[in-house]
PyMOL Python script that loads the backbone (N, CA, C, O; Angstrom):
from pymol import cmd

cmd.read_pdbstr("""\
ATOM      1  N   UNK A   1     -20.203  52.595 130.193  1.00  0.00           N
ATOM      2  CA  UNK A   1     -20.388  51.165 130.137  1.00  0.00           C
ATOM      3  C   UNK A   1     -19.154  50.515 130.750  1.00  0.00           C
ATOM      4  O   UNK A   1     -18.024  50.830 130.376  1.00  0.00           O
ATOM      5  N   UNK A   2     -19.378  49.617 131.684  1.00  0.00           N
ATOM      6  CA  UNK A   2     -18.282  48.879 132.297  1.00  0.00           C
ATOM      7  C   UNK A   2     -18.242  47.482 131.694  1.00  0.00           C
ATOM      8  O   UNK A   2     -19.217  46.735 131.774  1.00  0.00           O
ATOM      9  N   UNK A   3     -17.121  47.136 131.097  1.00  0.00           N
ATOM     10  CA  UNK A   3     -16.911  45.807 130.525  1.00  0.00           C
ATOM     11  C   UNK A   3     -15.988  45.054 131.463  1.00  0.00           C
ATOM     12  O   UNK A   3     -14.892  45.519 131.775  1.00  0.00           O
ATOM     13  N   UNK A   4     -16.428  43.901 131.906  1.00  0.00           N
ATOM     14  CA  UNK A   4     -15.592  43.040 132.753  1.00  0.00           C
ATOM     15  C   UNK A   4     -15.240  41.814 131.938  1.00  0.00           C
ATOM     16  O   UNK A   4     -16.120  41.136 131.408  1.00  0.00           O
ATOM     17  N   UNK A   5     -13.955  41.531 131.838  1.00  0.00           N
ATOM     18  CA  UNK A   5     -13.504  40.418 131.008  1.00  0.00           C
ATOM     19  C   UNK A   5     -12.326  39.717 131.660  1.00  0.00           C
ATOM     20  O   UNK A   5     -11.515  40.341 132.346  1.00  0.00           O
ATOM     21  N   UNK A   6     -12.243  38.405 131.436  1.00  0.00           N
ATOM     22  CA  UNK A   6     -11.093  37.646 131.920  1.00  0.00           C
ATOM     23  C   UNK A   6     -10.045  37.492 130.820  1.00  0.00           C
ATOM     24  O   UNK A   6      -9.183  36.615 130.886  1.00  0.00           O
ATOM     25  N   UNK A   7     -10.130  38.350 129.818  1.00  0.00           N
ATOM     26  CA  UNK A   7      -9.220  38.290 128.678  1.00  0.00           C
ATOM     27  C   UNK A   7      -8.506  39.637 128.529  1.00  0.00           C
ATOM     28  O   UNK A   7      -9.096  40.615 128.071  1.00  0.00           O
ATOM     29  N   UNK A   8      -7.225  39.674 128.922  1.00  0.00           N
ATOM     30  CA  UNK A   8      -6.459  40.917 128.789  1.00  0.00           C
ATOM     31  C   UNK A   8      -6.290  41.336 127.336  1.00  0.00           C
ATOM     32  O   UNK A   8      -6.052  42.509 127.049  1.00  0.00           O
ATOM     33  N   UNK A   9      -6.410  40.385 126.422  1.00  0.00           N
ATOM     34  CA  UNK A   9      -6.355  40.705 125.004  1.00  0.00           C
ATOM     35  C   UNK A   9      -7.552  41.524 124.552  1.00  0.00           C
ATOM     36  O   UNK A   9      -7.538  42.109 123.469  1.00  0.00           O
ATOM     37  N   UNK A  10      -8.575  41.564 125.371  1.00  0.00           N
ATOM     38  CA  UNK A  10      -9.754  42.402 125.129  1.00  0.00           C
ATOM     39  C   UNK A  10      -9.674  43.674 125.963  1.00  0.00           C
ATOM     40  O   UNK A  10      -9.932  44.769 125.463  1.00  0.00           O
ATOM     41  N   UNK A  11      -9.315  43.526 127.232  1.00  0.00           N
ATOM     42  CA  UNK A  11      -9.309  44.656 128.169  1.00  0.00           C
ATOM     43  C   UNK A  11      -8.368  45.765 127.713  1.00  0.00           C
ATOM     44  O   UNK A  11      -8.772  46.924 127.624  1.00  0.00           O
ATOM     45  N   UNK A  12      -7.130  45.422 127.429  1.00  0.00           N
ATOM     46  CA  UNK A  12      -6.143  46.454 127.083  1.00  0.00           C
ATOM     47  C   UNK A  12      -6.488  47.209 125.796  1.00  0.00           C
ATOM     48  O   UNK A  12      -6.444  48.440 125.799  1.00  0.00           O
ATOM     49  N   UNK A  13      -6.826  46.533 124.706  1.00  0.00           N
ATOM     50  CA  UNK A  13      -7.195  47.292 123.507  1.00  0.00           C
ATOM     51  C   UNK A  13      -8.439  48.168 123.701  1.00  0.00           C
ATOM     52  O   UNK A  13      -8.503  49.276 123.168  1.00  0.00           O
ATOM     53  N   UNK A  14      -9.420  47.681 124.457  1.00  0.00           N
ATOM     54  CA  UNK A  14     -10.604  48.507 124.693  1.00  0.00           C
ATOM     55  C   UNK A  14     -10.245  49.784 125.437  1.00  0.00           C
ATOM     56  O   UNK A  14     -10.763  50.856 125.125  1.00  0.00           O
ATOM     57  N   UNK A  15      -9.361  49.671 126.417  1.00  0.00           N
ATOM     58  CA  UNK A  15      -8.976  50.853 127.195  1.00  0.00           C
ATOM     59  C   UNK A  15      -8.007  51.759 126.442  1.00  0.00           C
ATOM     60  O   UNK A  15      -8.047  52.979 126.597  1.00  0.00           O
ATOM     61  N   UNK A  16      -7.138  51.165 125.629  1.00  0.00           N
ATOM     62  CA  UNK A  16      -6.111  51.945 124.931  1.00  0.00           C
ATOM     63  C   UNK A  16      -6.553  52.426 123.549  1.00  0.00           C
ATOM     64  O   UNK A  16      -5.978  53.361 122.993  1.00  0.00           O
ATOM     65  N   UNK A  17      -7.578  51.776 123.004  1.00  0.00           N
ATOM     66  CA  UNK A  17      -8.063  52.165 121.685  1.00  0.00           C
ATOM     67  C   UNK A  17      -7.216  51.662 120.537  1.00  0.00           C
ATOM     68  O   UNK A  17      -7.384  52.094 119.397  1.00  0.00           O
ATOM     69  N   UNK A  18      -6.306  50.749 120.832  1.00  0.00           N
ATOM     70  CA  UNK A  18      -5.472  50.211 119.750  1.00  0.00           C
ATOM     71  C   UNK A  18      -4.938  48.832 120.128  1.00  0.00           C
ATOM     72  O   UNK A  18      -4.900  48.452 121.298  1.00  0.00           O
ATOM     73  N   UNK A  19      -4.531  48.103 119.103  1.00  0.00           N
ATOM     74  CA  UNK A  19      -4.017  46.750 119.265  1.00  0.00           C
ATOM     75  C   UNK A  19      -2.927  46.514 118.228  1.00  0.00           C
ATOM     76  O   UNK A  19      -2.779  47.295 117.288  1.00  0.00           O
ATOM     77  N   UNK A  20      -2.184  45.465 118.394  1.00  0.00           N
ATOM     78  CA  UNK A  20      -1.193  45.084 117.375  1.00  0.00           C
ATOM     79  C   UNK A  20      -1.874  44.446 116.166  1.00  0.00           C
ATOM     80  O   UNK A  20      -1.311  44.397 115.073  1.00  0.00           O
ATOM     81  N   UNK A  21      -3.084  43.964 116.380  1.00  0.00           N
ATOM     82  CA  UNK A  21      -3.838  43.273 115.333  1.00  0.00           C
ATOM     83  C   UNK A  21      -4.663  44.263 114.513  1.00  0.00           C
ATOM     84  O   UNK A  21      -5.451  45.027 115.070  1.00  0.00           O
ATOM     85  N   UNK A  22      -4.485  44.252 113.207  1.00  0.00           N
ATOM     86  CA  UNK A  22      -5.259  45.144 112.345  1.00  0.00           C
ATOM     87  C   UNK A  22      -6.742  44.813 112.414  1.00  0.00           C
ATOM     88  O   UNK A  22      -7.580  45.715 112.406  1.00  0.00           O
ATOM     89  N   UNK A  23      -7.076  43.526 112.480  1.00  0.00           N
ATOM     90  CA  UNK A  23      -8.485  43.132 112.566  1.00  0.00           C
ATOM     91  C   UNK A  23      -9.120  43.680 113.845  1.00  0.00           C
ATOM     92  O   UNK A  23     -10.254  44.157 113.825  1.00  0.00           O
ATOM     93  N   UNK A  24      -8.389  43.611 114.950  1.00  0.00           N
ATOM     94  CA  UNK A  24      -8.887  44.159 116.216  1.00  0.00           C
ATOM     95  C   UNK A  24      -9.026  45.664 116.119  1.00  0.00           C
ATOM     96  O   UNK A  24     -10.003  46.228 116.612  1.00  0.00           O
ATOM     97  N   UNK A  25      -8.066  46.322 115.492  1.00  0.00           N
ATOM     98  CA  UNK A  25      -8.146  47.773 115.321  1.00  0.00           C
ATOM     99  C   UNK A  25      -9.361  48.174 114.488  1.00  0.00           C
ATOM    100  O   UNK A  25      -9.982  49.203 114.753  1.00  0.00           O
ATOM    101  N   UNK A  26      -9.697  47.378 113.497  1.00  0.00           N
ATOM    102  CA  UNK A  26     -10.884  47.660 112.684  1.00  0.00           C
ATOM    103  C   UNK A  26     -12.152  47.603 113.542  1.00  0.00           C
ATOM    104  O   UNK A  26     -13.040  48.446 113.411  1.00  0.00           O
ATOM    105  N   UNK A  27     -12.223  46.604 114.416  1.00  0.00           N
ATOM    106  CA  UNK A  27     -13.375  46.485 115.316  1.00  0.00           C
ATOM    107  C   UNK A  27     -13.382  47.625 116.325  1.00  0.00           C
ATOM    108  O   UNK A  27     -14.432  48.206 116.600  1.00  0.00           O
ATOM    109  N   UNK A  28     -12.213  47.948 116.879  1.00  0.00           N
ATOM    110  CA  UNK A  28     -12.121  49.048 117.843  1.00  0.00           C
ATOM    111  C   UNK A  28     -12.583  50.363 117.231  1.00  0.00           C
ATOM    112  O   UNK A  28     -13.251  51.159 117.890  1.00  0.00           O
ATOM    113  N   UNK A  29     -12.230  50.588 115.982  1.00  0.00           N
ATOM    114  CA  UNK A  29     -12.643  51.816 115.310  1.00  0.00           C
ATOM    115  C   UNK A  29     -14.163  51.910 115.260  1.00  0.00           C
ATOM    116  O   UNK A  29     -14.734  52.969 115.520  1.00  0.00           O
ATOM    117  N   UNK A  30     -14.810  50.811 114.930  1.00  0.00           N
ATOM    118  CA  UNK A  30     -16.275  50.796 114.882  1.00  0.00           C
ATOM    119  C   UNK A  30     -16.872  51.015 116.263  1.00  0.00           C
ATOM    120  O   UNK A  30     -17.866  51.727 116.409  1.00  0.00           O
ATOM    121  N   UNK A  31     -16.266  50.400 117.280  1.00  0.00           N
ATOM    122  CA  UNK A  31     -16.750  50.578 118.654  1.00  0.00           C
ATOM    123  C   UNK A  31     -16.623  52.032 119.076  1.00  0.00           C
ATOM    124  O   UNK A  31     -17.574  52.611 119.601  1.00  0.00           O
ATOM    125  N   UNK A  32     -15.453  52.629 118.850  1.00  0.00           N
ATOM    126  CA  UNK A  32     -15.217  54.004 119.288  1.00  0.00           C
ATOM    127  C   UNK A  32     -16.068  55.005 118.514  1.00  0.00           C
ATOM    128  O   UNK A  32     -16.509  56.002 119.084  1.00  0.00           O
ATOM    129  N   UNK A  33     -16.307  54.760 117.228  1.00  0.00           N
ATOM    130  CA  UNK A  33     -17.198  55.635 116.459  1.00  0.00           C
ATOM    131  C   UNK A  33     -18.628  55.565 116.998  1.00  0.00           C
ATOM    132  O   UNK A  33     -19.306  56.586 117.114  1.00  0.00           O
ATOM    133  N   UNK A  34     -19.070  54.372 117.321  1.00  0.00           N
ATOM    134  CA  UNK A  34     -20.406  54.206 117.884  1.00  0.00           C
ATOM    135  C   UNK A  34     -20.513  54.858 119.257  1.00  0.00           C
ATOM    136  O   UNK A  34     -21.526  55.479 119.579  1.00  0.00           O
ATOM    137  N   UNK A  35     -19.466  54.713 120.063  1.00  0.00           N
ATOM    138  CA  UNK A  35     -19.460  55.349 121.383  1.00  0.00           C
ATOM    139  C   UNK A  35     -19.565  56.861 121.251  1.00  0.00           C
ATOM    140  O   UNK A  35     -20.322  57.496 121.984  1.00  0.00           O
ATOM    141  N   UNK A  36     -18.823  57.433 120.336  1.00  0.00           N
ATOM    142  CA  UNK A  36     -18.849  58.882 120.132  1.00  0.00           C
ATOM    143  C   UNK A  36     -20.224  59.330 119.637  1.00  0.00           C
ATOM    144  O   UNK A  36     -20.758  60.344 120.085  1.00  0.00           O
ATOM    145  N   UNK A  37     -20.782  58.566 118.715  1.00  0.00           N
ATOM    146  CA  UNK A  37     -22.093  58.903 118.155  1.00  0.00           C
ATOM    147  C   UNK A  37     -23.169  58.923 119.237  1.00  0.00           C
ATOM    148  O   UNK A  37     -24.070  59.762 119.213  1.00  0.00           O
ATOM    149  N   UNK A  38     -23.069  58.000 120.178  1.00  0.00           N
ATOM    150  CA  UNK A  38     -24.085  57.876 121.230  1.00  0.00           C
ATOM    151  C   UNK A  38     -23.657  58.514 122.551  1.00  0.00           C
ATOM    152  O   UNK A  38     -24.361  58.411 123.556  1.00  0.00           O
ATOM    153  N   UNK A  39     -22.509  59.167 122.542  1.00  0.00           N
ATOM    154  CA  UNK A  39     -21.964  59.836 123.730  1.00  0.00           C
ATOM    155  C   UNK A  39     -21.882  58.877 124.923  1.00  0.00           C
ATOM    156  O   UNK A  39     -22.376  59.162 126.014  1.00  0.00           O
ATOM    157  N   UNK A  40     -21.248  57.747 124.676  1.00  0.00           N
ATOM    158  CA  UNK A  40     -21.081  56.704 125.684  1.00  0.00           C
ATOM    159  C   UNK A  40     -19.600  56.546 125.980  1.00  0.00           C
ATOM    160  O   UNK A  40     -18.769  56.585 125.073  1.00  0.00           O
ATOM    161  N   UNK A  41     -19.278  56.369 127.243  1.00  0.00           N
ATOM    162  CA  UNK A  41     -17.908  56.080 127.655  1.00  0.00           C
ATOM    163  C   UNK A  41     -17.804  54.607 128.010  1.00  0.00           C
ATOM    164  O   UNK A  41     -18.770  54.001 128.474  1.00  0.00           O
ATOM    165  N   UNK A  42     -16.642  54.042 127.791  1.00  0.00           N
ATOM    166  CA  UNK A  42     -16.425  52.632 128.057  1.00  0.00           C
ATOM    167  C   UNK A  42     -15.177  52.477 128.907  1.00  0.00           C
ATOM    168  O   UNK A  42     -14.170  53.149 128.684  1.00  0.00           O
ATOM    169  N   UNK A  43     -15.256  51.588 129.879  1.00  0.00           N
ATOM    170  CA  UNK A  43     -14.098  51.238 130.690  1.00  0.00           C
ATOM    171  C   UNK A  43     -14.084  49.723 130.828  1.00  0.00           C
ATOM    172  O   UNK A  43     -15.091  49.122 131.205  1.00  0.00           O
ATOM    173  N   UNK A  44     -12.961  49.112 130.528  1.00  0.00           N
ATOM    174  CA  UNK A  44     -12.829  47.664 130.640  1.00  0.00           C
ATOM    175  C   UNK A  44     -11.918  47.333 131.813  1.00  0.00           C
ATOM    176  O   UNK A  44     -10.882  47.969 132.009  1.00  0.00           O
ATOM    177  N   UNK A  45     -12.314  46.333 132.586  1.00  0.00           N
ATOM    178  CA  UNK A  45     -11.507  45.884 133.718  1.00  0.00           C
ATOM    179  C   UNK A  45     -11.311  44.379 133.622  1.00  0.00           C
ATOM    180  O   UNK A  45     -12.175  43.647 133.139  1.00  0.00           O
ATOM    181  N   UNK A  46     -10.157  43.941 134.093  1.00  0.00           N
ATOM    182  CA  UNK A  46      -9.838  42.515 134.101  1.00  0.00           C
ATOM    183  C   UNK A  46     -10.476  41.860 135.321  1.00  0.00           C
ATOM    184  O   UNK A  46     -10.383  42.373 136.436  1.00  0.00           O
ATOM    185  N   UNK A  47     -11.121  40.729 135.094  1.00  0.00           N
ATOM    186  CA  UNK A  47     -11.692  39.921 136.167  1.00  0.00           C
ATOM    187  C   UNK A  47     -11.139  38.509 135.991  1.00  0.00           C
ATOM    188  O   UNK A  47     -11.313  37.917 134.926  1.00  0.00           O
ATOM    189  N   UNK A  48     -10.479  37.955 137.005  1.00  0.00           N
ATOM    190  CA  UNK A  48      -9.977  36.585 136.875  1.00  0.00           C
ATOM    191  C   UNK A  48     -11.117  35.614 136.540  1.00  0.00           C
ATOM    192  O   UNK A  48     -12.248  35.807 136.987  1.00  0.00           O
ATOM    193  N   UNK A  49     -10.823  34.587 135.766  1.00  0.00           N
ATOM    194  CA  UNK A  49     -11.843  33.625 135.339  1.00  0.00           C
ATOM    195  C   UNK A  49     -12.636  33.066 136.512  1.00  0.00           C
ATOM    196  O   UNK A  49     -13.853  32.910 136.419  1.00  0.00           O
ATOM    197  N   UNK A  50     -11.967  32.767 137.601  1.00  0.00           N
ATOM    198  CA  UNK A  50     -12.658  32.176 138.755  1.00  0.00           C
ATOM    199  C   UNK A  50     -13.680  33.136 139.367  1.00  0.00           C
ATOM    200  O   UNK A  50     -14.617  32.697 140.035  1.00  0.00           O
ATOM    201  N   UNK A  51     -13.509  34.436 139.146  1.00  0.00           N
ATOM    202  CA  UNK A  51     -14.427  35.444 139.683  1.00  0.00           C
ATOM    203  C   UNK A  51     -15.422  35.952 138.640  1.00  0.00           C
ATOM    204  O   UNK A  51     -16.271  36.788 138.947  1.00  0.00           O
ATOM    205  N   UNK A  52     -15.320  35.453 137.423  1.00  0.00           N
ATOM    206  CA  UNK A  52     -16.158  35.931 136.326  1.00  0.00           C
ATOM    207  C   UNK A  52     -17.421  35.073 136.249  1.00  0.00           C
ATOM    208  O   UNK A  52     -17.393  33.967 135.710  1.00  0.00           O
ATOM    209  N   UNK A  53     -18.525  35.585 136.789  1.00  0.00           N
ATOM    210  CA  UNK A  53     -19.752  34.790 136.843  1.00  0.00           C
ATOM    211  C   UNK A  53     -20.318  34.490 135.456  1.00  0.00           C
ATOM    212  O   UNK A  53     -21.063  33.524 135.296  1.00  0.00           O
ATOM    213  N   UNK A  54     -19.985  35.285 134.467  1.00  0.00           N
ATOM    214  CA  UNK A  54     -20.479  35.047 133.111  1.00  0.00           C
ATOM    215  C   UNK A  54     -19.673  33.974 132.389  1.00  0.00           C
ATOM    216  O   UNK A  54     -20.101  33.488 131.341  1.00  0.00           O
ATOM    217  N   UNK A  55     -18.530  33.600 132.920  1.00  0.00           N
ATOM    218  CA  UNK A  55     -17.658  32.650 132.236  1.00  0.00           C
ATOM    219  C   UNK A  55     -18.345  31.303 132.021  1.00  0.00           C
ATOM    220  O   UNK A  55     -18.276  30.743 130.927  1.00  0.00           O
ATOM    221  N   UNK A  56     -18.995  30.786 133.036  1.00  0.00           N
ATOM    222  CA  UNK A  56     -19.668  29.492 132.908  1.00  0.00           C
ATOM    223  C   UNK A  56     -20.780  29.558 131.863  1.00  0.00           C
ATOM    224  O   UNK A  56     -20.986  28.603 131.114  1.00  0.00           O
ATOM    225  N   UNK A  57     -21.488  30.670 131.811  1.00  0.00           N
ATOM    226  CA  UNK A  57     -22.565  30.823 130.829  1.00  0.00           C
ATOM    227  C   UNK A  57     -22.032  30.825 129.404  1.00  0.00           C
ATOM    228  O   UNK A  57     -22.679  30.306 128.495  1.00  0.00           O
ATOM    229  N   UNK A  58     -20.853  31.405 129.209  1.00  0.00           N
ATOM    230  CA  UNK A  58     -20.291  31.482 127.863  1.00  0.00           C
ATOM    231  C   UNK A  58     -19.719  30.151 127.401  1.00  0.00           C
ATOM    232  O   UNK A  58     -19.441  29.969 126.216  1.00  0.00           O
ATOM    233  N   UNK A  59     -19.545  29.230 128.322  1.00  0.00           N
ATOM    234  CA  UNK A  59     -18.978  27.921 127.972  1.00  0.00           C
ATOM    235  C   UNK A  59     -20.046  26.838 127.834  1.00  0.00           C
ATOM    236  O   UNK A  59     -19.727  25.683 127.552  1.00  0.00           O
ATOM    237  N   UNK A  60     -21.289  27.201 128.028  1.00  0.00           N
ATOM    238  CA  UNK A  60     -22.386  26.251 127.842  1.00  0.00           C
ATOM    239  C   UNK A  60     -22.632  25.508 129.060  1.00  0.00           C
ATOM    240  O   UNK A  60     -23.522  24.659 129.096  1.00  0.00           O
TER     241      UNK A  60
END
""", "prot")
cmd.dss("prot")
cmd.show_as("cartoon", "prot")
cmd.util.cbc("prot")
cmd.orient("prot")
């Protein structure tokens, strides 16, 4: 699964599997357990906001 995000606060923890935030780490643990259960790999890449076609949709 390729995740494209304009938020490095999302990209780096997804790729590294850890964050400084305990709440984020709790979510990452659930994501990684689900990925392992379903044998799915994930890669997150940074996309600048101006190039992120989903950005306008997420803002209404």
